[in-house]
C-alpha positions in Angstrom: -11.9 21.6 -10.4 -15.4 21.3 -8.7 -16.3 23.7 -6.0 -18.7 22.5 -3.2 -20.4 24.1 -0.3 -22.6 22.1 2.3 -25.1 25.1 2.4 -25.9 24.9 -0.9 -28.9 22.7 -1.8 -27.5 20.7 -4.4 -24.5 19.7 -2.1 -25.5 16.0 -1.5 -25.9 15.4 -5.4 -22.7 17.4 -6.3 -20.9 15.5 -3.5 -22.5 11.9 -4.7 -20.8 13.0 -8.2 -17.4 13.7 -6.4 -17.5 10.3 -4.7 -18.6 8.5 -8.0 -15.6 9.8 -9.7 -13.3 7.5 -8.1 -15.5 4.5 -8.7 -16.4 4.9 -12.3 -13.2 3.5 -13.9 -13.9 0.6 -15.9 -11.4 -2.7 -15.4 -10.7 -2.5 -19.1 -7.5 -4.3 -18.6 -8.8 -7.6 -17.0 -8.8 -9.6 -20.5 -5.2 -8.1 -21.6 -3.8 -9.0 -18.1 -5.4 -12.5 -18.0 -3.7 -13.5 -21.3 -0.3 -12.1 -20.2 -0.5 -14.1 -17.0 -1.5 -17.3 -18.7 1.3 -16.7 -21.3 3.8 -16.4 -18.5 2.5 -19.4 -16.9 2.9 -21.5 -19.9 6.1 -20.0 -21.5 8.0 -18.5 -18.6 11.3 -16.9 -19.3 10.7 -16.5 -22.9 7.4 -14.8 -22.5 8.9 -12.2 -19.8 11.7 -11.7 -22.6 9.1 -11.0 -25.2 7.0 -8.6 -23.1 10.2 -6.7 -22.0 11.2 -6.2 -25.4 7.5 -4.9 -26.3 6.7 -2.8 -23.4 10.3 -1.6 -22.1 12.0 -1.4 -25.5 14.8 -3.7 -24.2 15.7 -6.9 -25.8 17.1 -9.5 -23.1 18.2 -13.1 -23.1 16.6 -14.9 -20.2 20.2 -14.9 -18.4 20.1 -11.3 -18.4 16.7 -11.0 -16.6 18.4 -10.9 -13.3 20.4 -7.2 -12.6 23.8 -8.6 -11.5 25.8 -8.0 -8.3 28.2 -6.2 -10.4 25.4 -3.9 -12.1 23.8 -3.3 -8.8 27.3 -2.0 -7.2 28.3 -0.1 -10.0 24.8 1.8 -10.3 24.5 2.1 -6.4 28.0 3.7 -6.1 26.9 6.6 -8.5 24.8 8.0 -5.8 26.0 11.1 -4.5 26.9 11.0 -0.8 24.2 13.3 0.4 21.6 11.4 -1.4 22.9 8.1 0.3 22.8 10.1 3.8 19.1 10.9 2.9 18.0 7.2 2.1 19.9 6.0 5.3 18.1 8.8 7.3 14.7 7.6 6.0 15.8 4.0 6.1 16.8 4.2 9.9 13.3 5.8 11.0 11.4 3.2 8.8 13.0 0.3 10.2 12.4 1.5 13.8 8.9 2.2 13.4 8.4 -1.1 11.9 10.3 -2.7 14.4 7.9 -1.3 17.2 5.1 -2.9 15.4 6.3 -6.4 16.0 3.8 -8.4 18.3 4.5 -10.9 20.8 3.4 -14.7 21.0 0.9 -15.6 23.2 1.2 -18.6 25.9 -1.2 -19.1 28.7 -3.4 -21.7 30.5 -7.0 -21.2 31.1 -9.3 -22.0 34.1 -10.2 -25.4 32.5 -6.4 -26.3 32.3 -6.3 -25.8 28.6 -3.0 -24.3 27.2 -3.5 -21.9 24.6 -1.2 -19.9 22.3 -0.5 -18.1 19.5 2.9 -17.5 17.6 3.9 -15.3 14.7 5.9 -16.6 11.9 7.3 -14.8 9.0 6.7 -15.6 5.3 9.3 -17.6 3.6 9.4 -15.5 0.4 8.0 -12.0 -0.5 8.1 -10.1 -4.0 8.6 -6.5 -4.1 7.1 -4.7 -7.1 8.8 -1.0 -7.6 7.2 1.2 -10.4 9.7 2.4 -13.1 7.6 4.0 -15.7 6.8 7.8 -15.4 8.9 8.1 -12.3 11.2 5.9 -10.1 10.8 5.7 -6.2 13.6 4.7 -4.2 11.4 5.3 -1.0 9.0 2.4 -2.1 11.8 0.1 -2.1 12.5 1.3 1.8 8.8 1.1 2.4 8.3 -2.4 0.9 11.7 -4.1 1.8 12.4 -3.1 5.3 9.2 -4.1 6.9 9.7 -7.3 5.3 13.2 -7.6 6.7 12.1 -6.5 10.1 9.6 -9.2 10.0 12.1 -11.8 9.3 11.3 -13.0 5.8 14.4 -14.7 4.5 14.0 -14.3 0.7 12.9 -10.9 -0.6 12.9 -10.7 -4.6 12.2 -7.2 -6.3 11.0 -6.6 -9.9 11.5 -3.1 -11.4 11.2 -2.3 -15.3 14.2 -0.7 -16.8 12.7 1.2 -20.0 15.5 1.2 -22.9 17.7 -0.4 -20.4 18.1 2.3 -18.2 18.9 1.3 -14.4 18.0 3.7 -11.7 20.9 4.3 -9.2 18.6 5.5 -6.3 16.4 2.4 -6.6 19.5 0.1 -6.5 21.2 2.1 -3.8 17.9 1.5 -1.9 17.6 -2.1 -2.6 21.3 -2.6 -1.5 20.6 -0.5 1.7 17.6 -2.9 2.5 19.8 -6.1 1.9 18.0 -6.9 -1.5 20.0 -8.7 -3.7 17.5 -10.7 -6.0 16.4 -8.2 -8.6 15.0 -8.4 -12.0 14.7 -5.9 -14.8 11.0 -6.5 -15.6 7.8 -4.6 -15.0 4.1 -4.7 -15.7 1.9 -7.7 -15.4 4.4 -10.1 -16.6 6.6 -9.4 -13.7 3.5 -10.0 -11.2 3.0 -13.3 -13.1 6.8 -14.4 -12.7 6.6 -13.7 -8.9 3.3 -15.3 -8.3 3.7 -18.6 -10.5 7.4 -18.8 -11.2 9.6 -19.2 -14.3 12.6 -21.1 -14.9 14.9 -18.6 -13.5 12.2 -16.8 -11.2 11.2 -18.7 -8.0 7.7 -18.1 -6.9 7.0 -16.0 -3.6 4.1 -16.3 -1.3 3.1 -12.6 -1.3 3.4 -9.8 -3.7 3.5 -6.0 -2.3 4.0 -2.8 -4.0 2.3 -0.1 -6.3 1.9 -0.1 -9.9 0.1 1.1 -12.8 -3.7 -0.4 -14.0 -2.0 -3.5 -15.3 -0.2 -4.4 -12.3 -2.9 -3.6 -10.2 -5.1 -6.0 -12.2 -2.5 -8.7 -12.3 -2.3 -8.3 -8.5 -6.3 -8.9 -8.2 -6.1 -12.1 -10.6 -3.2 -14.0 -8.9 -4.6 -13.3 -5.4 -5.3 -16.7 -3.7 -2.6 -18.2 -5.5 -0.4 -15.7 -3.5 -1.3 -13.1 -1.2 -0.9 -9.5 -2.2 -0.8 -6.2 0.0 -3.7 -4.5 -1.8 -5.0 -3.3 -5.2 -3.8 0.4 -5.2 -5.4 2.9 -7.1 -4.8 6.6 -8.0 -3.0 8.6 -5.1 -5.2 10.9 -3.1 -5.2 13.6 -0.3 -7.8 15.4 1.7 -6.5 18.7 3.3 -8.6 19.8 6.3 -7.4 23.7 6.8 -8.9 26.8 8.1 -8.5 30.2 7.3 -5.2 30.5 9.4 -2.8 28.8 7.1 -0.7 30.3 4.2 -2.9 29.6 0.8 0.4 28.6 -1.3 1.5 25.9 1.5 -2.1 24.5 1.3 -1.8 24.8 -2.7 1.6 22.9 -2.5 0.3 20.1 -0.6 -2.5 19.4 -2.8 -0.1 19.8 -6.0 2.0 17.2 -4.2 -0.6 14.6 -4.7 -1.9 15.8 -8.1 1.7 15.5 -9.6 1.7 11.8 -9.0 -0.7 10.9 -11.9 -3.5 12.4 -14.0 -6.1 10.4 -12.1 -4.8 11.6 -8.7 -7.1 13.3 -6.5 -6.5 16.2 -4.3 -9.4 17.8 -2.3 -9.4 20.9 0.4 -11.9 21.0 3.2 -12.2 24.6 4.6 -14.7 26.4 6.8 -13.4 29.5 5.3 -14.6 30.2 1.6 -12.5 33.0 1.2 -9.4 30.8 2.1 -10.6 28.2 -0.5 -10.6 30.7 -3.3 -7.1 32.0 -2.4 -5.8 28.3 -2.5 -7.2 27.7 -5.9 -5.5 30.7 -7.2 -2.4 29.5 -5.5 -2.9 26.3 -7.3 -2.9 28.1 -10.6 0.0 30.2 -10.1 2.2 27.0 -9.1 1.0 25.2 -12.1 2.8 27.6 -14.3 6.1 26.7 -12.9 5.7 23.0 -11.8 7.8 20.9 -13.9 5.2 18.3 -13.8 2.6 20.9 -14.6 1.1 18.9 -17.4 0.3 16.0 -15.3 -0.7 18.0 -12.3 -3.0 20.5 -14.0 -5.1 17.5 -15.4 -5.4 15.9 -12.2 -6.6 19.0 -10.4 -9.0 20.1 -13.3 -10.5 16.5 -13.8 -10.7 15.3 -10.0 -9.5 18.2 -7.6 -12.3 19.9 -5.5 -12.5 22.5 -2.8 -15.5 22.0 -0.2 -16.5 24.7 2.0 -18.3 23.6 5.2 -19.9 25.2 8.2 -17.8 23.8 11.0 -15.0 21.1 11.6 -17.8 18.7 12.9 -19.0 18.4 9.1 -15.7 18.4 8.0 -14.9 15.2 9.9 -18.1 13.9 8.4 -17.1 14.3 5.0 -13.6 13.1 5.4 -15.0 9.7 7.0 -17.4 9.5 3.8 -14.0 10.1 1.8 -12.2 7.7 3.6 -8.9 9.2 2.0 -5.3 7.5 1.5 -3.8 10.8 3.1 -5.3 13.1 5.2 -3.7 16.6 6.2 -4.9 18.3 9.4 -4.0 22.2 9.2 -5.3 23.3 12.4 -4.5 24.7 15.7 -5.6 21.4 17.3 -5.0 18.8 14.9 -5.2 15.8 17.3 -8.6 16.8 18.7 -9.9 16.9 15.0 -8.3 13.5 14.2 -10.1 12.1 17.2 -13.3 12.5 14.9 -11.9 10.7 12.1 -12.7 6.9 11.6 -11.5 6.4 8.0 -8.3 7.6 6.8 -4.8 5.7 5.5 -2.8 7.8 7.2 -3.1 11.4 9.1 -0.7 14.1 9.1 -1.3 16.4 11.8 -0.3 20.1 12.4 0.8 23.0 9.9 4.4 21.5 10.0 3.6 18.1 9.1 2.6 17.9 5.1 2.1 14.6 3.8 5.5 14.6 2.1 7.1 14.0 5.3 5.2 10.6 5.5 6.3 9.7 1.9 9.9 9.6 2.8 11.0 10.0 6.5 8.1 10.2 8.8 8.7 6.4 9.7 5.1 4.9 9.2 4.6 3.2 5.8 3.6 5.4 2.8 1.9 2.1 1.0 -1.8 3.0 2.1 -5.2 2.0 1.3 -6.6 4.2 -1.8 -10.1 4.6 -3.4 -12.2 4.8 -0.1 -10.6 1.2 1.2 -9.3 2.9 4.3 -12.9 2.2 5.2 -11.9 -1.3 6.1 -8.2 -1.6 5.0 -4.8 -0.4 6.5 -1.3 0.6 5.2 1.5 -1.8 4.8 3.1 -3.0 8.0 5.0 -5.9 9.5 1.7 -7.7 9.5 1.8 -8.1 6.0 4.8 -10.2 6.4 4.2 -12.8 9.1 1.2 -14.8 9.8 -0.5 -16.4 13.0 -0.5 -19.9 14.2 -2.6 -20.9 17.1 -2.0 -23.8 19.4 -4.0 -25.9 21.9 -2.6 -28.2 24.3 -5.3 -30.4 26.4 -4.6 -33.0 29.1 -7.1 -35.5 30.5 -8.3 -33.2 32.9 -9.0 -30.5 30.6 -10.5 -32.6 28.0 -13.1 -33.8 30.6 -14.2 -30.4 31.6 -14.5 -29.1 27.8 -15.2 -32.1 25.8 -18.7 -32.8 26.4 -19.8 -29.5 25.0 -17.8 -30.0 21.8 -19.5 -33.8 21.5 -23.0 -31.9 21.9 -22.3 -29.4 19.0 -20.7 -31.9 16.8 -23.9 -34.2 17.0 -26.1 -31.1 16.4 -24.3 -30.2 13.4 -24.7 -33.7 12.3 -20.7 -34.4 12.1 -20.5 -37.7 13.8 -17.0 -38.3 13.4 -16.3 -35.1 15.1 -18.4 -36.2 18.0 -16.7 -39.8 18.2 -13.0 -38.0 18.1 -14.0 -36.5 21.4 -16.5 -38.9 23.1 -13.9 -41.8 22.5 -11.6 -40.1 24.4 -13.9 -39.1 27.0 -15.0 -42.7 27.6 -11.2 -43.8 28.5 -11.1 -41.3 31.2 
């Protein structure tokens, strides 16, 4: 774990090293992923079965790639009633928040008499990737599927690996709750390839969303352009801004809530109180002694964790904007005032009673967020990932007479004579 203090002479170098830590990973899986995608494109279902046997230790025939309706029902019905109630609570809140995002069409006539418009239409087909390796995440099903459904996507296909043939009841229950019936028991780069290019039994989609491991992220990178993607997800990260008026254990648990995701996850505390920072670090070490995922969390904290002591909250905000974190917790008396200083963060959790875990499950806004400092230019998943804009222009004779000559002049200046003629010939008829 790194300790930084903005008052130390070497802070800028130390901070630059901390920033470089998140961008130093080599894309060493690029070539293997390229080979897998090419193989899926060539051999289709046969390749999917081979990779599933190799990576998930599951021998399948092509007709078993899709999880049957009977299997979905059998597994989903195993979920206890209290957990189903929790899923339904989360689904209700997520659906309501995303429904509120839906934009309105535009339709107006401007001063020159030209009728202009913009309409929103849903994508035809979307592919959801749901992780199934170190942990299974039914919450990811809700966060990916519900915005697609709210947007009006007609076909939602889902891929989730099932190592050793084990299906996760909660994941399938979440899918059923979202109305997702087309589910395939495959994962990794080959699943991304199947959704992007299609196989004999899996029709291609228009956009692929959802997080995964390095192979999945690289596969999404390589199929982008042939299909749309949401983002290239990196390791999870959180920045906690806290003063000395917090319980050190709560701050420590919030940091570990990210660290337990993955050895490459990053958790950073920014505080104006050096003694509080020391207390939080000690609390982290104490909690690691009993945390079930202690090996993962301990390595994450040791390799990528940091405590940064700052002189004031303005300096804290400046550092937050440089980090552009996926998650930002603001454990202050006036969190809204501080958040007003923040320009770059995937999601902000304000107040001592709003840990990031609220957003992971039941807050309502999406938990699929920009990582690796991409919050500088990117946003979290929303209904806008599942709809697209089409603009319309409608001109009559009077309108073309007013604006057409300017178009002719610009086309001639660019040397595009046919463009100019398409306007001028019509103007000559008026």
